[in-house]
C-alpha positions as CSV (number, residue, x, y, z in Angstrom):
1,M,-113.2,278.4,73.0
2,F,-111.4,278.6,76.4
3,I,-113.0,281.1,78.8
4,Y,-112.6,281.3,82.5
5,T,-115.5,281.4,84.8
6,H,-114.7,284.9,85.7
7,K,-116.2,286.0,82.5
8,L,-119.5,284.4,83.3
9,F,-119.3,286.2,86.7
10,L,-118.9,289.5,84.9
11,L,-121.7,288.8,82.5
12,I,-124.1,288.1,85.3
13,F,-123.0,291.3,87.1
14,H,-123.6,293.4,83.9
15,I,-127.1,292.0,83.4
16,L,-128.2,292.3,87.0
17,F,-126.7,295.6,87.9
18,L,-125.6,297.7,85.0
19,S,-128.9,297.3,83.0
20,Q,-130.7,298.9,85.9
21,S,-128.2,301.8,86.1
22,S,-128.1,301.3,89.8
23,L,-124.3,301.8,90.0
24,A,-122.6,304.9,88.6
25,L,-119.3,303.3,87.7
26,E,-116.4,305.1,86.1
27,P,-113.3,303.4,84.8
28,L,-110.3,303.9,87.0
29,N,-107.7,306.3,85.7
30,S,-109.3,306.7,82.4
31,T,-108.0,310.2,81.7
32,T,-104.8,310.9,79.9
33,Q,-101.8,311.1,82.2
34,N,-99.7,314.2,82.0
35,H,-96.4,312.7,83.1
36,N,-93.5,313.5,80.7
37,D,-92.6,309.8,80.4
38,H,-96.1,309.1,78.9
39,D,-96.7,312.1,76.7
40,S,-97.1,311.6,72.9
41,S,-93.6,312.9,72.1
42,S,-91.9,310.4,74.4
43,P,-90.2,307.3,72.9
44,T,-92.2,304.1,72.4
45,Y,-91.1,301.9,75.2
46,I,-91.5,298.5,73.4
47,W,-88.4,296.5,72.7
48,P,-87.8,295.4,70.1
49,L,-89.7,298.1,68.2
50,P,-92.8,296.8,66.4
51,E,-93.0,297.1,62.5
52,H,-96.2,299.2,62.5
53,F,-98.0,300.8,65.5
54,N,-100.4,303.6,66.3
55,F,-101.3,305.0,69.7
56,G,-103.5,307.6,71.3
57,D,-103.5,309.7,74.4
58,E,-105.6,307.8,76.9
59,T,-104.7,305.8,80.0
60,I,-106.7,302.7,80.5
61,S,-106.7,300.2,83.4
62,V,-106.3,296.4,83.4
63,N,-108.0,294.1,85.7
64,P,-105.5,292.0,87.9
65,S,-107.9,289.1,87.4
66,L,-107.5,289.4,83.7
67,T,-109.1,286.4,82.0
68,L,-108.1,284.6,78.8
69,S,-110.2,283.6,75.8
70,I,-108.6,281.5,73.1
71,V,-110.2,281.2,69.7
72,S,-108.5,278.5,67.6
73,K,-109.1,275.8,65.1
74,G,-108.2,273.0,67.5
75,D,-110.6,271.2,69.8
76,D,-108.3,271.7,72.7
77,D,-106.8,274.9,73.8
78,S,-103.0,275.3,73.2
79,E,-100.8,274.5,76.2
80,I,-98.2,276.8,74.8
81,V,-100.6,279.8,74.7
82,T,-102.3,279.0,78.0
83,N,-99.0,278.6,79.9
84,A,-97.7,281.7,78.4
85,F,-100.7,283.7,79.4
86,F,-100.3,282.6,83.1
87,R,-96.6,283.4,83.0
88,Y,-97.2,286.9,81.7
89,R,-100.1,287.6,84.0
90,E,-97.7,286.8,86.9
91,I,-95.2,289.3,85.4
92,I,-97.8,292.0,84.7
93,F,-99.6,291.8,88.1
94,K,-96.8,290.8,90.5
95,H,-97.4,294.0,92.5
96,C,-101.2,293.4,92.7
97,R,-101.6,291.4,95.9
98,S,-104.4,290.6,98.4
99,N,-104.5,291.9,101.9
100,G,-101.8,289.7,103.0
101,F,-104.0,287.2,104.8
102,G,-104.4,285.0,101.7
103,F,-108.0,286.1,101.0
104,D,-110.1,289.1,100.1
105,R,-112.2,290.6,102.8
106,R,-114.4,292.8,100.5
107,S,-118.1,292.3,100.3
108,L,-119.6,290.8,97.1
109,R,-120.9,294.3,96.1
110,E,-117.5,295.9,96.6
111,K,-115.9,293.1,94.5
112,L,-118.4,293.7,91.7
113,I,-117.8,297.5,91.7
114,S,-114.0,297.0,91.8
115,I,-114.1,294.4,89.0
116,S,-116.3,296.5,86.7
117,S,-114.0,299.5,87.2
118,Y,-111.4,298.3,84.8
119,D,-111.2,299.0,81.2
120,I,-109.7,295.7,80.1
121,E,-111.1,292.6,81.7
122,Q,-110.1,290.0,79.2
123,L,-107.3,289.1,76.8
124,K,-108.6,287.4,73.7
125,I,-106.0,285.4,71.6
126,I,-107.1,284.3,68.1
127,V,-104.8,281.7,66.5
128,H,-105.6,280.7,63.0
129,S,-103.4,277.5,62.8
130,D,-103.3,274.5,65.1
131,N,-99.9,273.5,63.7
132,E,-97.4,274.0,66.6
133,E,-94.3,272.6,64.8
134,L,-91.4,275.0,65.5
135,Q,-88.9,275.3,62.7
136,L,-86.9,278.0,60.9
137,G,-89.2,280.5,59.3
138,V,-92.3,279.8,61.4
139,D,-94.8,282.6,61.2
140,E,-94.3,284.9,64.1
141,S,-96.4,287.8,62.9
142,Y,-99.2,289.1,65.1
143,T,-101.6,292.1,65.6
144,L,-102.5,293.6,68.9
145,K,-105.3,296.0,69.6
146,V,-105.9,297.5,73.0
147,S,-108.7,300.0,73.6
148,K,-111.3,300.8,76.3
149,P,-114.9,299.5,75.6
150,K,-117.2,301.9,73.9
151,R,-119.9,301.3,76.5
152,K,-119.7,300.3,80.1
153,S,-121.9,297.3,79.5
154,I,-119.4,295.8,77.1
155,L,-116.7,293.6,78.3
156,G,-113.4,295.4,77.8
157,E,-110.7,293.2,76.1
158,A,-107.4,293.4,74.4
159,I,-107.0,291.3,71.3
160,I,-104.0,289.4,69.9
161,E,-104.4,287.8,66.6
162,A,-101.8,285.5,65.0
163,N,-101.4,282.8,62.4
164,T,-99.5,280.5,64.8
165,V,-99.1,280.1,68.6
166,Y,-95.5,281.5,68.2
167,G,-96.9,284.8,66.8
168,A,-99.3,284.8,69.8
169,L,-96.3,284.5,72.1
170,R,-94.6,287.5,70.5
171,G,-97.9,289.5,70.9
172,L,-98.1,288.5,74.6
173,E,-94.6,289.9,75.2
174,T,-95.5,293.2,73.6
175,F,-98.8,293.4,75.6
176,S,-96.8,292.8,78.8
177,Q,-94.5,295.7,77.9
178,L,-97.5,298.0,77.4
179,C,-98.6,297.3,80.9
180,S,-97.1,299.3,83.8
181,F,-97.9,299.4,87.5
182,D,-99.0,302.7,89.0
183,Y,-97.6,302.8,92.6
184,T,-100.1,305.6,93.6
185,T,-103.3,303.8,92.5
186,K,-101.8,300.3,92.8
187,T,-103.3,299.4,89.5
188,V,-101.9,298.2,86.2
189,Q,-102.3,300.7,83.4
190,I,-101.7,301.1,79.7
191,H,-100.7,304.5,78.6
192,K,-101.0,306.2,75.2
193,A,-104.1,304.0,74.4
194,P,-105.7,303.0,72.2
195,W,-102.9,300.9,70.7
196,S,-103.0,299.2,67.3
197,I,-99.9,297.1,66.5
198,K,-99.0,295.0,63.4
199,D,-95.7,293.3,63.8
200,K,-93.5,290.6,62.3
201,P,-89.7,289.9,62.5
202,R,-87.2,291.2,60.0
203,F,-85.2,288.0,60.1
204,S,-86.2,284.4,60.7
205,Y,-83.1,283.4,62.7
206,R,-82.4,285.5,65.8
207,G,-80.0,283.7,67.9
208,L,-78.1,283.6,71.2
209,M,-75.2,281.2,71.6
210,I,-74.2,279.7,75.0
211,D,-71.0,277.7,75.7
212,T,-71.3,274.9,78.3
213,S,-67.9,273.4,77.7
214,R,-65.6,276.2,78.9
215,H,-67.9,276.5,82.0
216,Y,-70.7,274.2,82.9
217,L,-74.1,276.0,83.2
218,P,-76.7,274.3,85.5
219,I,-80.1,273.5,84.0
220,D,-81.8,276.2,85.9
221,V,-79.4,278.9,84.6
222,I,-79.9,277.8,81.1
223,K,-83.7,278.0,81.6
224,Q,-83.2,281.5,83.0
225,I,-81.3,282.5,79.9
226,I,-84.0,281.0,77.7
227,E,-86.8,282.8,79.6
228,S,-84.9,286.2,79.2
229,M,-84.4,285.5,75.5
230,S,-88.2,285.4,75.0
231,Y,-88.4,288.9,76.5
232,A,-86.3,290.2,73.6
233,K,-88.0,288.0,71.0
234,F,-84.9,285.8,70.2
235,N,-86.0,282.5,68.7
236,V,-82.8,280.3,68.6
237,L,-80.6,279.1,71.4
238,H,-77.4,277.9,69.8
239,W,-76.1,275.4,72.4
240,H,-72.4,275.0,72.0
241,I,-72.5,271.9,74.3
242,I,-69.1,270.3,73.7
243,D,-65.6,271.6,73.1
244,E,-62.0,270.6,73.9
245,Q,-62.2,271.5,77.6
246,S,-65.2,269.2,78.5
247,F,-67.8,266.9,77.1
248,P,-70.8,267.2,79.5
249,L,-73.6,265.5,77.5
250,E,-74.7,261.9,77.8
251,I,-74.4,259.9,74.6
252,P,-76.1,256.5,75.1
253,K,-74.4,254.9,72.0
254,Y,-71.0,255.9,73.4
255,P,-71.4,256.1,77.2
256,N,-67.8,256.9,77.9
257,L,-67.8,260.2,76.1
258,W,-69.0,262.1,79.0
259,N,-66.0,260.9,80.9
260,G,-64.6,264.1,79.4
261,S,-66.8,266.3,81.7
262,Y,-65.0,268.3,84.3
263,T,-66.6,266.3,87.1
264,K,-69.4,263.8,87.4
265,W,-71.6,266.6,88.8
266,E,-71.2,268.8,85.7
267,R,-73.1,266.8,83.2
268,Y,-76.4,266.8,81.2
269,T,-78.4,263.7,81.0
270,V,-80.5,262.9,77.9
271,E,-83.5,263.9,80.0
272,D,-81.9,267.2,80.9
273,A,-81.5,268.0,77.2
274,Y,-85.0,267.0,76.4
275,E,-86.3,269.3,79.2
276,I,-84.3,272.3,77.9
277,V,-85.6,271.7,74.4
278,K,-89.3,271.5,75.6
279,F,-88.8,274.5,77.9
280,A,-87.5,276.5,75.0
281,K,-90.3,275.4,72.6
282,M,-92.9,276.6,75.1
283,R,-91.4,280.0,74.6
284,G,-91.1,279.9,70.8
285,I,-87.4,279.2,70.9
286,N,-85.6,276.5,68.9
287,V,-82.4,274.8,70.2
288,M,-79.6,274.3,67.7
289,A,-77.0,272.0,69.0
290,E,-73.3,272.1,68.0
291,V,-70.7,269.4,67.8
292,D,-67.5,271.2,66.7
293,V,-65.4,269.0,64.5
294,P,-62.7,268.2,63.8
295,G,-60.7,270.9,65.7
296,H,-62.3,271.2,69.1
297,G,-62.5,267.5,70.1
298,E,-59.8,266.9,72.7
299,S,-62.3,266.0,75.5
300,W,-63.8,263.2,73.4
301,G,-60.6,261.2,73.8
302,V,-60.9,261.1,77.6
303,G,-63.4,258.3,77.1
304,Y,-62.1,257.0,73.8
305,P,-58.5,257.9,73.5
306,E,-58.1,256.0,70.2
307,I,-59.7,259.0,68.3
308,W,-56.8,261.2,69.3
309,P,-54.0,261.2,66.7
310,S,-51.7,260.4,69.7
311,P,-51.7,260.8,73.4
312,S,-49.4,263.8,73.1
313,C,-51.2,265.3,70.1
314,R,-54.9,265.2,70.7
315,E,-56.7,267.3,68.1
316,P,-57.9,267.6,65.4
317,L,-59.6,264.3,65.9
318,D,-58.0,261.4,64.0
319,V,-59.0,261.7,60.4
320,S,-57.5,258.4,59.4
321,K,-59.7,256.1,61.5
322,T,-63.2,254.9,60.6
323,F,-64.0,254.8,64.4
324,T,-63.8,258.6,64.5
325,F,-66.7,258.9,62.1
326,D,-68.6,256.1,63.8
327,I,-68.5,258.1,66.9
328,I,-69.7,261.2,65.2
329,S,-72.5,259.3,63.6
330,G,-73.5,257.8,66.9
331,I,-73.5,261.3,68.6
332,L,-75.6,262.8,65.9
333,S,-78.1,259.8,66.0
334,D,-78.6,260.2,69.7
335,M,-78.8,264.0,69.4
336,R,-81.4,263.7,66.5
337,K,-83.8,262.1,69.0
338,I,-83.4,265.1,71.3
339,F,-83.2,268.1,69.0
340,P,-86.0,268.5,66.4
341,F,-84.7,271.7,64.9
342,E,-83.8,271.4,61.3
343,L,-80.3,273.1,61.7
344,F,-77.3,271.4,63.3
345,H,-74.0,273.1,63.8
346,L,-70.9,271.2,62.9
347,G,-68.3,273.8,63.8
348,G,-65.3,273.4,61.6
349,D,-63.4,276.4,62.9
350,E,-59.7,276.9,64.1
351,V,-58.4,273.6,62.7
352,N,-54.7,273.3,63.2
353,T,-53.6,270.3,61.2
354,T,-50.1,270.0,62.7
355,C,-50.9,266.8,64.5
356,W,-52.0,265.1,61.3
357,R,-48.8,266.2,59.5
358,E,-46.6,265.0,62.4
359,T,-48.3,261.8,63.7
360,P,-46.8,258.8,61.7
361,H,-49.9,256.8,61.1
362,V,-52.0,259.8,60.0
363,K,-49.1,261.1,57.9
364,E,-49.0,257.7,56.2
365,W,-52.7,257.7,55.6
366,L,-52.5,261.1,54.0
367,H,-49.7,259.8,51.7
368,N,-51.7,256.7,50.8
369,N,-54.8,258.8,50.0
370,N,-52.8,261.4,48.1
371,M,-54.0,264.1,50.4
372,T,-52.4,267.1,52.0
373,A,-53.5,268.2,55.5
374,K,-55.7,270.8,53.9
375,D,-57.3,268.2,51.8
376,A,-57.9,266.1,54.9
377,Y,-59.6,269.0,56.6
378,Q,-62.0,269.3,53.7
379,Y,-62.5,265.5,53.7
380,F,-63.4,265.5,57.4
381,V,-65.8,268.5,57.2
382,L,-67.6,267.1,54.1
383,K,-67.8,263.6,55.7
384,A,-69.4,265.1,58.8
385,Q,-71.8,267.1,56.7
386,D,-72.9,263.9,54.9
387,I,-73.6,262.2,58.3
388,A,-75.7,265.2,59.4
389,I,-77.6,265.3,56.1
390,S,-78.3,261.6,56.3
391,K,-80.1,262.3,59.6
392,N,-82.2,265.0,57.9
393,W,-80.3,267.9,59.3
394,T,-79.2,271.1,57.5
395,P,-75.5,271.6,58.3
396,V,-74.2,274.9,59.7
397,N,-70.5,275.5,59.7
398,W,-68.2,278.3,60.9
399,E,-66.9,280.5,58.1
400,E,-63.4,278.9,57.9
401,T,-65.0,276.1,55.9
402,F,-66.4,278.5,53.3
403,N,-63.2,280.5,53.3
404,T,-61.1,277.4,52.6
405,F,-63.2,275.3,50.1
406,P,-66.4,277.1,49.1
407,A,-66.9,275.1,45.9
408,K,-66.9,271.8,47.8
409,L,-69.4,272.6,50.6
410,H,-72.8,270.9,50.3
411,P,-75.2,273.4,48.8
412,Q,-77.4,273.2,51.8
413,T,-74.7,274.6,54.0
414,I,-75.4,277.6,56.1
415,V,-72.2,279.7,56.5
416,H,-71.8,281.1,60.0
417,N,-69.8,284.4,59.9
418,W,-67.6,285.3,62.9
419,L,-64.1,286.4,61.9
420,G,-64.9,289.7,60.3
421,G,-67.0,291.7,57.9
422,G,-68.0,290.9,54.3
423,V,-68.2,287.1,54.7
424,C,-72.0,286.9,54.4
425,A,-71.9,289.1,51.2
426,K,-69.4,286.6,49.7
427,A,-71.4,283.6,50.8
428,V,-74.7,284.7,49.5
429,A,-73.1,285.7,46.2
430,K,-72.3,282.0,45.8
431,G,-75.8,280.9,46.7
432,F,-75.2,279.9,50.4
433,R,-77.3,281.1,53.2
434,C,-75.5,283.0,56.0
435,I,-75.7,283.7,59.7
436,F,-74.1,287.0,60.9
437,S,-72.1,287.0,64.1
438,N,-69.1,289.3,63.3
439,Q,-66.9,289.1,66.4
440,A,-66.1,292.8,66.3
441,F,-69.7,293.5,67.4
442,W,-71.6,290.4,68.4
443,Y,-69.2,288.4,70.5
444,L,-70.5,289.2,74.0
445,D,-67.3,288.0,75.7
446,H,-65.6,291.0,74.2
447,L,-66.4,293.2,77.2
448,D,-65.1,296.4,75.6
449,V,-67.7,296.4,72.8
450,P,-70.3,299.1,73.8
451,W,-74.0,298.6,73.3
452,D,-74.2,301.1,70.4
453,M,-71.7,299.2,68.3
454,V,-73.8,296.0,68.9
455,Y,-76.9,297.9,67.9
456,T,-75.5,299.4,64.7
457,A,-74.0,296.3,63.3
458,E,-75.9,295.5,60.2
459,P,-76.2,291.9,58.8
460,L,-77.0,293.1,55.3
461,D,-74.0,295.5,54.8
462,G,-72.5,295.1,51.4
463,I,-75.5,293.1,50.0
464,D,-77.5,294.9,47.4
465,T,-79.9,292.5,45.6
466,D,-83.1,291.4,47.2
467,S,-82.5,287.8,46.3
468,E,-79.1,287.8,48.1
469,K,-80.5,289.6,51.1
470,E,-83.1,286.8,51.5
471,L,-80.2,284.3,51.9
472,V,-79.0,286.1,55.1
473,I,-81.4,284.2,57.5
474,G,-80.4,286.4,60.4
475,G,-77.8,286.7,63.1
476,E,-76.6,285.6,66.5
477,V,-74.8,287.0,69.5
478,C,-72.3,284.6,71.0
479,M,-71.7,284.2,74.7
480,W,-68.4,282.3,74.8
481,G,-67.8,280.8,78.2
482,E,-64.0,281.2,78.9
483,T,-64.7,283.9,81.5
484,A,-68.5,283.5,82.1
485,D,-70.1,280.9,84.4
486,A,-73.3,280.8,86.4
487,S,-72.1,283.7,88.5
488,D,-71.9,286.3,85.7
489,V,-73.3,284.9,82.4
490,Q,-76.6,286.8,82.5
491,Q,-75.0,290.2,83.2
492,T,-72.5,289.5,80.4
493,I,-75.4,288.6,78.0
494,W,-77.7,291.5,79.0
495,P,-78.4,294.1,78.1
496,R,-76.1,294.1,75.0
497,A,-77.8,291.1,73.5
498,A,-81.0,293.1,73.3
499,A,-79.3,295.6,71.0
500,A,-78.8,292.9,68.5
501,A,-82.3,291.6,69.1
502,E,-83.9,294.8,67.9
503,R,-81.6,294.9,64.9
504,L,-82.8,291.4,64.0
505,W,-86.5,292.0,64.6
506,S,-87.3,295.6,63.8
507,P,-87.4,297.3,60.3
508,R,-84.0,298.7,59.4
509,H,-85.5,302.2,58.7
510,S,-86.9,302.5,62.2
511,T,-83.6,301.7,63.9
512,S,-81.3,304.2,62.2
513,A,-78.2,305.3,64.0
514,E,-79.2,309.0,63.5
515,S,-81.7,308.8,66.4
516,I,-79.6,306.5,68.7
517,T,-79.0,309.0,71.5
518,L,-82.4,310.8,71.4
519,T,-84.8,307.8,71.2
520,I,-83.0,304.5,71.2
521,L,-80.8,305.0,74.2
522,P,-83.7,306.0,76.5
523,R,-85.7,302.9,75.2
524,F,-82.6,300.7,75.7
525,K,-82.2,301.8,79.3
526,H,-85.8,301.2,79.9
527,F,-85.6,297.7,78.6
528,R,-82.6,297.0,80.8
529,C,-84.6,298.1,83.8
530,L,-87.6,296.0,82.6
531,L,-85.1,293.0,82.6
532,N,-84.0,293.9,86.2
533,R,-87.6,294.1,87.3
534,R,-88.2,290.6,85.9
535,G,-85.3,289.2,87.8
536,V,-82.7,289.2,85.0
537,P,-79.4,290.7,86.3
538,A,-78.7,292.9,83.3
539,A,-75.7,295.1,83.8
540,P,-75.7,298.9,83.4
541,V,-75.9,300.2,79.9
542,T,-73.3,303.0,80.2
543,N,-70.3,301.3,81.8
544,F,-67.3,301.1,79.5
545,Y,-66.8,297.4,80.3
546,A,-69.8,295.1,80.1
547,R,-71.1,293.2,83.1
548,R,-69.5,295.7,85.6
549,A,-71.5,296.8,88.6
550,P,-72.7,300.5,88.8
551,D,-69.9,303.0,89.5
552,E,-72.0,305.1,91.9
553,P,-75.6,305.4,93.3
554,G,-78.3,306.3,90.9
555,S,-81.5,305.4,89.1
556,C,-81.5,302.2,86.9
557,Y,-82.8,304.5,84.1
558,D,-79.7,306.7,84.2
559,Q,-77.1,303.9,84.1
């Protein structure tokens, strides 16, 4: 049990003062607010929408010195939960400040009266498992109960209960969204209380892809993206680290590979990658790395030109040389030490085999092995899959591999849809798992795709049987980096990524398109403004082109 000394202070106060009824204390702002934005008919401003929830008509107050109590099986309190509590407490109470001199001038009696005047004094987090391994399908369910104490002598508390620390994190995010600052009373309040929420995600894989090859993203920017992902309950960062333009990651086994970075200042050390993975885990987010082979490997040859088919024809990587696969194996061995997530993305898209057909020594190898260029593409992908599987990874490949040779793919393969609709339906019909990222809706670099098209895209379209639906593990929005760098990546991601986040978390029946204008749009604008308040530069919702600045003066909630 982890309880801060503040609770003991409160207990002493209740015994010495309240039992004698010497102070007539009333909770602050305990009556129901009559503002239109908090009445019972207004939308529920939680994003993504929980699976089940009930609420009342009261307004309750939260102590800015909110304390934490952790109940868990382990002897030590979870660092993940403890750190998250302090992060969220800073978010919730950022407007609650001292008198500006760094200390509080009130008398002890005044402090006691003030402290006891809040309905919620403590957040209790109950976690039933001490297993903190983060993998696909980890239990992220939670319940959240918020109500005022029945008697003034009872310590008021909100309660989050979860099977894992990652469910507790999702509950903390929801709790933070229930809290709002009242600028008149200068207190944090929870409207429409009491709240009872029972929640879990619809899909186990809810991803966002970033591309650090087309434009380098500094470590701090990647962390900002990860932090913002947690606000929308995403749980996978797909890190497209390397592509034909640059190779920014340090690979100790092949140290010349990152000679393919743009400059020596636009690189990630092994320690940088470790730090990103740890930072993400603390927020319940897995990091899935990608090495896109064989078609997107030109930058590899800057350090090792022998893996180019020729100096004038640099990709796909040379299928005829054992050294090509030695390098792939070395990269995956080094990356396996960094990335514990069970999924690894091997790319496999957009493979133009002209170089293989026209380079003499590769052409000779194809002839000697009785292969066409298409056969060699299959050979390369399957060999890369074998390497990944030998390192205890589950391979993920872009859909071209499935479209070209579905019967030959390893049965563990997860097909990553991007080209168009209907692919997941075909993949699951053949027993493969699938990730939905249809570029017509979920490619964030497509700036003319409005938020409502992102929102209404459905990963299970065309899939009828329950057994096949279960093979769609989720979906992912993709932030390709050709026209996005540190200056604009966040406003390109947000708020449209949040539309997909609710599609992936919330029950399908509660996010129907019929209510998109009346209930979903106001909630979506509200979440965009929440992101802005938290320092995330989410662009206006209603602009025709994403990431554009506002067209005119106005409220955040109207843009």
